[in-house]
C-alpha positions in Angstrom: -39.5 17.1 -46.5 -36.1 17.6 -44.8 -37.8 17.0 -41.4 -39.2 13.7 -42.6 -35.8 12.6 -44.0 -34.1 13.6 -40.8 -36.6 11.6 -38.8 -36.1 8.5 -41.0 -32.3 8.9 -40.7 -32.7 9.1 -36.9 -34.8 6.0 -36.8 -32.3 4.1 -39.0 -29.5 5.0 -36.7 -31.4 4.0 -33.7 -32.2 0.6 -35.2 -28.6 0.2 -36.3 -27.4 1.0 -32.7 -29.9 -1.5 -31.3 -28.7 -4.2 -33.8 -25.1 -3.6 -32.7 -26.2 -3.7 -29.0 -27.9 -7.1 -29.6 -24.8 -8.5 -31.5 -22.5 -7.4 -28.7 -24.9 -8.7 -26.0 -25.2 -12.1 -27.8 -21.4 -12.4 -28.1 -20.8 -11.5 -24.4 -23.5 -13.9 -23.2 -22.2 -16.8 -25.3 -18.7 -16.1 -24.0 -19.9 -15.9 -20.4 -21.9 -19.1 -20.8 -18.8 -20.9 -22.2 -16.7 -19.6 -19.3 -19.2 -20.8 -16.7 -19.5 -24.2 -18.2 -15.7 -24.5 -18.2 -15.6 -23.4 -14.6 -18.3 -25.9 -13.7 -16.3 -28.8 -15.3 -13.1 -27.9 -13.4 -14.8 -27.3 -10.1 -18.3 -29.0 -10.0 -20.6 -26.4 -8.6 -24.3 -26.1 -9.4 -24.4 -22.3 -9.1 -22.0 -22.0 -12.0 -24.1 -24.5 -14.0 -27.3 -22.5 -13.3 -25.8 -19.2 -14.3 -24.2 -20.8 -17.4 -27.6 -22.0 -18.5 -29.0 -18.5 -17.9 -26.3 -16.9 -20.0 -26.8 -19.4 -22.8 -30.6 -18.8 -22.9 -30.0 -15.0 -22.8 -27.6 -15.3 -25.8 -30.1 -17.4 -27.8 -32.9 -15.0 -26.9 -30.8 -12.1 -28.3 -30.1 -14.0 -31.5 -33.8 -14.7 -32.0 -34.7 -11.0 -31.4 -32.0 -9.9 -33.8 -33.3 -12.4 -36.4 -36.8 -11.1 -36.0 -35.8 -7.5 -36.5 -33.6 -8.2 -39.5 -36.2 -10.3 -41.3 -39.0 -7.9 -40.5 -41.0 -10.4 -38.5 -40.8 -8.4 -35.4 -44.1 -8.1 -33.5 -45.3 -4.5 -33.7 -48.3 -3.2 -32.0 -51.1 -5.3 -30.4 -51.8 -6.0 -26.8 -49.5 -5.5 -23.8 -48.9 -7.6 -20.7 -49.6 -10.8 -22.6 -49.8 -14.0 -20.6 -46.8 -15.6 -22.3 -44.5 -12.5 -21.7 -45.6 -12.4 -18.0 -44.8 -16.1 -17.5 -41.6 -16.1 -19.5 -40.2 -13.0 -17.7 -40.6 -14.6 -14.3 -39.1 -18.0 -15.5 -36.0 -16.2 -16.6 -35.9 -14.2 -13.4 -36.2 -17.3 -11.2 -33.5 -19.0 -13.2 -31.2 -16.1 -12.4 -32.1 -16.3 -8.7 -30.9 -19.9 -8.5 -27.3 -18.6 -8.8 -27.2 -16.5 -5.5 -29.4 -19.1 -3.7 -26.9 -21.9 -4.6 -23.9 -19.8 -3.6 -25.4 -19.0 -0.2 -26.8 -22.4 0.5 -25.1 -25.1 -1.6 -27.3 -28.1 -2.5 -30.2 -26.6 -0.6 -32.4 -26.2 -3.6 -34.0 -29.6 -4.4 -36.9 -30.4 -6.6 -39.2 -30.6 -3.7 -38.2 -27.2 -2.3 -38.4 -25.7 -5.8 -42.0 -26.9 -6.1 -42.8 -25.5 -2.7 -41.2 -22.2 -3.5 -42.9 -21.8 -6.9 -46.3 -23.1 -5.7 -47.8 -19.5 -5.2 -46.6 -18.4 -8.6 -47.8 -21.7 -10.2 -51.3 -21.3 -8.6 -51.6 -17.8 -10.0 -50.5 -19.0 -13.5 -53.2 -21.7 -13.4 -55.8 -19.2 -12.4 -54.8 -16.9 -15.2 -54.8 -19.7 -17.8 -58.3 -20.7 -16.6 -59.7 -17.1 -16.7 -57.9 -16.1 -19.9 -59.4 -19.1 -21.8 -63.0 -17.9 -21.0 -62.9 -14.1 -21.1 -59.6 -12.5 -22.0 -59.2 -8.7 -21.7 -57.1 -7.0 -24.4 -54.9 -4.2 -23.2 -53.4 -2.0 -25.9 -51.8 0.8 -23.8 -50.6 1.4 -20.3 -53.5 3.8 -19.7 -56.0 0.9 -19.9 -54.5 -1.1 -17.0 -56.0 0.8 -14.1 -59.5 1.2 -15.6 -59.6 -2.6 -16.1 -57.8 -3.6 -12.8 -61.2 -4.9 -11.5 -61.2 -7.6 -14.2 -59.8 -10.9 -12.8 -57.7 -11.4 -16.0 -56.0 -8.1 -15.7 -55.6 -8.3 -11.9 -53.9 -11.7 -12.2 -51.5 -10.4 -14.9 -50.6 -7.4 -12.8 -50.1 -9.6 -9.7 -47.9 -12.0 -11.7 -45.9 -9.0 -13.1 -45.1 -7.9 -9.5 -44.6 -11.3 -7.8 -40.8 -11.2 -8.5 -40.5 -8.6 -5.7 -41.2 -11.0 -2.7 -39.0 -13.7 -4.3 -36.1 -11.2 -4.7 -36.5 -9.9 -1.1 -36.7 -13.5 0.2 -33.4 -14.3 -1.6 -31.7 -11.3 -0.1 -32.7 -12.1 3.5 -32.9 -15.9 3.4 -31.4 -17.9 6.2 -28.1 -19.5 5.4 -25.0 -21.1 6.9 -22.0 -18.7 6.5 -19.7 -21.7 6.9 -20.9 -23.0 3.5 -21.3 -19.8 1.6 -18.4 -19.0 -0.8 -19.0 -15.3 -1.6 -19.8 -12.0 0.2 -23.5 -11.8 0.9 -23.6 -8.0 0.1 -22.4 -8.6 -3.4 -24.9 -11.4 -3.9 -27.6 -9.0 -2.7 -26.3 -6.5 -5.3 -26.8 -9.1 -8.0 -30.4 -9.8 -6.8 -31.1 -6.1 -6.7 -29.8 -5.6 -10.2 -31.9 -8.5 -11.5 -35.0 -6.9 -9.9 -34.3 -3.6 -11.7 -33.8 -5.6 -15.0 -37.2 -7.2 -14.5 -38.7 -3.8 -14.1 -37.2 -2.5 -17.3 -38.3 -5.6 -19.1 -41.9 -5.1 -17.9 -41.8 -1.4 -18.8 -40.5 -2.2 -22.3 -43.4 -4.5 -22.8 -46.0 -2.1 -21.4 -44.8 1.3 -22.8 -43.1 0.2 -26.0 -40.3 2.7 -25.5 -37.2 1.9 -27.5 -34.8 3.7 -25.1 -35.9 1.2 -22.4 -34.5 -1.6 -24.6 -31.1 0.0 -24.4 -31.3 0.4 -20.7 -32.4 -3.3 -20.3 -29.5 -4.5 -22.5 -27.0 -2.3 -20.6 -28.2 -3.6 -17.2 -27.9 -7.2 -18.6 -24.3 -6.5 -19.5 -23.7 -4.9 -16.1 -25.1 -8.0 -14.4 -22.9 -10.2 -16.6 -19.8 -8.2 -15.6 -20.7 -8.3 -11.9 -21.1 -12.1 -12.0 -17.9 -12.7 -14.0 -16.0 -10.4 -11.6 -17.4 -12.3 -8.7 -16.2 -15.6 -10.2 -12.8 -14.4 -11.4 -11.7 -12.1 -8.7 -13.8 -12.4 -5.5 -15.4 -15.8 -4.9 -13.6 -18.6 -3.1 -13.6 -22.2 -4.0 -15.6 -24.0 -1.4 -13.4 -26.5 0.5 -14.1 -30.2 -0.2 -15.1 -30.8 3.4 -17.9 -28.2 3.2 -19.1 -29.7 -0.1 -19.1 -33.2 1.3 -21.0 -32.0 4.4 -23.6 -30.3 2.3 -23.9 -33.3 0.0 -24.4 -35.6 3.0 -27.2 -33.4 4.3 -28.8 -33.2 0.9 -28.7 -37.0 0.5 -30.4 -37.5 3.8 -33.7 -36.2 2.4 -35.9 -33.3 3.3 -34.6 -31.5 6.4 -35.7 -28.4 8.2 -33.9 -25.2 7.3 -31.0 -24.7 9.6 -30.8 -21.4 11.4 -27.8 -19.2 10.8 -24.9 -20.2 12.9 -24.7 -17.6 15.7 -21.6 -16.7 17.8 -21.8 -18.3 21.3 -22.2 -15.9 24.2 -19.7 -16.3 27.0 -20.9 -16.7 30.6 -19.1 -13.4 31.5 -21.1 -11.6 28.8 -24.4 -13.1 30.1 -23.7 -12.2 33.7 -22.5 -8.7 33.1 -25.0 -7.9 30.3 -27.3 -6.1 32.7 -24.6 -3.6 33.6 -23.9 -2.6 29.9 -24.9 1.0 30.5 -22.5 1.6 33.3 -19.7 -0.8 32.3 -16.2 0.4 32.6 -13.6 -0.1 29.8 -11.8 -2.6 32.0 -14.9 -4.8 32.4 -15.6 -4.5 28.6 -12.0 -5.7 27.9 -12.5 -8.7 30.3 -15.7 -9.7 28.5 -14.2 -9.0 25.0 -11.2 -11.2 25.7 -13.5 -14.1 26.5 -15.8 -13.5 23.5 -13.0 -13.0 20.9 -11.6 -16.5 21.8 -14.7 -18.0 20.2 -13.8 -18.8 16.6 -17.4 -18.3 15.4 -17.0 -14.6 16.2 -14.1 -13.6 14.1 -14.5 -16.4 11.5 -18.1 -15.2 10.8 -18.0 -13.0 7.6 -21.4 -11.5 8.6 -20.2 -10.4 12.1 -20.7 -6.6 12.6 -19.8 -4.1 15.3 -23.5 -4.0 16.4 -23.6 -7.8 16.9 -20.3 -7.8 18.8 -21.6 -5.1 21.0 -24.7 -7.3 21.8 -22.4 -10.2 22.6 -20.1 -8.2 24.8 -23.0 -6.3 26.5 -21.9 -2.8 25.8 -22.2 0.0 23.3 -20.0 0.9 20.3 -18.2 3.7 22.1 -17.0 1.5 25.0 -16.2 -1.3 22.5 -14.0 1.0 20.5 -12.1 2.1 23.6 -11.7 -1.4 24.7 -10.3 -2.5 21.3 -7.8 0.3 21.3 -6.7 -0.5 24.9 -6.1 -4.1 23.8 -3.7 -2.8 21.1 -5.8 -2.8 18.0 -6.7 0.3 16.0 -10.3 -0.6 15.2 -12.9 -3.4 15.0 -11.9 -4.3 11.5 -8.2 -4.3 12.4 -8.9 -6.7 15.3 -11.0 -9.1 13.2 -8.5 -9.0 10.3 -5.5 -9.6 12.5 -7.2 -12.5 14.3 -7.9 -14.0 10.8 -4.5 -13.4 9.4 -3.0 -14.8 12.7 -5.0 -18.0 12.1 -3.9 -18.2 8.4 -0.2 -17.8 9.3 -0.5 -20.5 11.9 -2.2 -22.9 9.5 0.4 -22.2 6.8 3.3 -22.6 9.2 2.4 -26.2 10.3 4.6 -27.7 7.6 1.7 -29.5 6.1 0.7 -28.9 2.4 -2.5 -26.9 2.5 -4.5 -25.0 -0.1 -4.1 -21.3 0.7 -7.7 -20.5 -0.5 -9.1 -23.1 1.8 -7.3 -21.6 4.8 -8.5 -18.1 3.9 -12.1 -19.5 3.6 -12.0 -21.2 7.0 -10.6 -18.0 8.5 -13.8 -16.2 7.5 -12.9 -14.4 4.3 -15.3 -14.5 1.3 -13.3 -12.3 -1.0 -10.0 -13.3 -2.5 -9.0 -9.7 -3.1 -9.7 -8.6 0.5 -7.9 -11.7 1.9 -4.8 -11.1 -0.2 -4.8 -7.4 0.5 -5.1 -7.8 4.3 -2.5 -10.6 4.5 0.0 -8.5 2.6 -0.7 -5.3 4.6 -0.3 -7.1 8.0 2.6 -9.5 7.2 4.4 -7.5 4.6 4.6 -10.4 2.2 2.1 -12.3 0.0 0.7 -15.7 1.1 2.7 -17.4 -1.5 5.9 -15.7 -0.3 5.0 -16.6 3.3 4.8 -20.3 2.4 7.9 -20.3 0.2 10.0 -18.5 2.9 8.7 -21.0 5.5 7.9 -18.4 8.1 7.0 -20.4 11.2 7.6 -17.9 14.0 6.3 -14.5 15.0 2.6 -15.2 14.3 1.7 -14.2 17.9 2.8 -10.7 17.1 0.1 -10.4 14.4 -2.7 -10.4 17.0 
């Protein structure tokens, strides 16, 4: 008898904890949606509108689930991997993917491209609807999935449950123009990866009916919300008006082919001496690096890496590091940051009124925190202090 009462007490506490989680989740999502709608109104940006709609729908969904559990109308038992859950899960997932896609490629996602992108998923959904209307297979536990995988109905449901994977990978590695992106690509990949894990927990919750997975799913949802809000509040830059107008002009021109990522231009010296990369001396690497580093597309590119610069210069990482130190810099990152800060100082010292964030953006930074920290570390003052003090000399010493 005591064991039964203890079990009931545990179930009651678990339900109460879930109710509190749902209330907290709904409040956070409503607040996040309101914040994003406000940001969208101040700085028109479709990515913020997309994520605001996602947060709003998530909050409404939490309210509905909470109402079902409180009123006792919660669906208990029955089949798993139902068609409506499979379709709804992907719709929510794709709505979330619109945020990183729009940040990476502003105004690229048009109705025509959306239809093309969703055509494989839509085809599978139509097939499932046709098959399910004739001979549906009821699945009541996870152990029944593999024995019935030969059934067209079950096979299509499994396929639709896994189709989020290629869409997520495509978003992580899609071609984009770094001159129009307003946030670090690595952080956007983290958001996509977190959304994929959330989709897995959602599917597992529907299949295994495990209550602890609901807590994990809600926790991941809150973590995703925090990551996006931090990206918007602390990291992400406001895209300069020139980039927005450029993207809007391309979008208004109709359907265009996807532009390849902007690549740094190889110098003639690097092309001529590329064959001698294995035996190149530090002096020859310095000569080629001096030519390469003059190209703004090299140090302004936020995706530039040591490996890519080695390919452009025609040497290996060891020789490149020696050449960088011979030229007076401590490391690759020190060289890139000093070139960028030198550019920022020159732009802010022209006497013209310029937006500091726009200048940092054009210099190649995609994180406000990183830009501010590097500027302060190199110049000894903040960007605002630099402008207010009117420092117009000594910028050459930064490089």
